[in-house]
C-alpha positions, -999 to 999 in steps of 0.1 A, spaced: 0 4 1 27 26 10 46 21 -25 13 32 -45 10 64 -20 41 75 -20 45 66 -62 13 80 -68 21 112 -46 52 118 -65 36 116 -97 1 125 -97 11 154 -76 -4 184 -104 -36 162 -100 -41 159 -66 -29 197 -58 -58 209 -84 -82 181 -66 -75 203 -34 -80 238 -47 -110 258 -63 -105 286 -81 -129 317 -76 -132 326 -108 -124 306 -135 -93 312 -154 -98 322 -196 -98 286 -213 -70 284 -237 -74 267 -272 -78 231 -279 -52 216 -302 -71 214 -339 -61 175 -333 -83 165 -308 -109 152 -325 -89 127 -345 -69 117 -313 -103 108 -297 -110 80 -321 -72 66 -312 -82 70 -274 -115 52 -281 -93 24 -302 -73 21 -270 -97 20 -247 -88 56 -233 -109 81 -220 -118 105 -246 -120 143 -246 -155 149 -246 -172 182 -261 -178 204 -234 -142 197 -218 -126 230 -207 -90 232 -215 -84 257 -188 -43 263 -186 -12 253 -202 13 242 -171 51 232 -177 42 227 -215 10 201 -207 -27 210 -212 -47 207 -183 -84 191 -192 -113 200 -166 -150 182 -171 -160 219 -170 -154 257 -158 -174 251 -126 -154 220 -117 -117 227 -121 -103 193 -104 -79 183 -134 -95 154 -155 -66 148 -182 -31 162 -185 -18 157 -224 18 163 -232 30 172 -268 60 171 -286 74 202 -302 52 189 -335 27 190 -313 20 148 -316 10 131 -289 39 120 -260 15 109 -228 -14 115 -210 -30 109 -177 -64 108 -167 -75 118 -134 -103 101 -113 -115 112 -78 -131 92 -53 -146 122 -33 -128 108 -4 -100 131 12 -76 121 34 -46 143 57 -11 142 53 19 160 67 19 182 36 -19 188 41 -53 174 28 -57 157 0 -81 141 -22 -79 103 -28 -73 100 -69 -66 72 -91 -50 86 -121 -40 62 -159 -8 74 -177 -9 64 -212 29 68 -228 20 70 -269 46 49 -287 64 73 -314 55 65 -346 32 34 -335 -4 41 -342 -8 0 -344 2 -5 -303 -35 -20 -289 -45 -23 -249 -41 -62 -247 -17 -69 -273 12 -74 -252 26 -66 -221 27 -31 -212 53 -17 -183 67 14 -204 29 21 -223 0 25 -195 3 32 -159 -15 36 -128 -8 59 -102 -32 59 -68 -31 87 -41 -47 74 -9 -49 51 16 -76 27 10 -64 -11 18 -90 -25 -8 -77 -5 -35 -41 -9 -26 -48 -48 -26 -64 -42 -61 -36 -24 -74 -15 -56 -61 -28 -76 -83 -13 -59 -113 18 -75 -121 46 -67 -147 38 -88 -173 0 -72 -171 -14 -61 -205 -30 -29 -210 -62 -40 -207 -59 -62 -176 -44 -30 -160 -74 -7 -174 -98 -38 -157 -85 -32 -126 -85 4 -131 -127 0 -137 -128 -23 -105 -116 5 -82 -137 28 -99 -170 13 -95 -164 12 -59 -160 48 -57 -191 41 -78 -175 60 -116 -166 47 -143 -140 55 -167 -151 62 -202 
């Protein structure tokens, strides 16, 4: 359990911080890249969450697009990193259970983050076709032993589909859906 809290805390720091913070007034949204609709087709094929119509791209931070579900709920839902040519490098989907917990650093939202690393030049990579250690990772920030136990079932040889199946089980516990 500790390794997921620590690893998740390091990797998902941006999502966690945004989950704990509310803006008084929504910031001015950034412009969505023209390639987003075509990328959604790839996301659907891979079983990843799509950038939905009505989502709010409210800032570019550290060269990464930060998406929220709406301008009234600015918790980070997706973060996308592109290379200098605009090609996808990685993206992270954030899901919040609604539970809060306290650490020495303050109060934080329990969350899970699914990170997908796009393989350069390989649009044929598909979920379930091979071990996915370099393609899809899952980070958890929280203290729930049931969630940690589910995450412990993931092996280095688990496929993306198997990993996403574990995420789906966790989200079902939280009353959420991944897609």
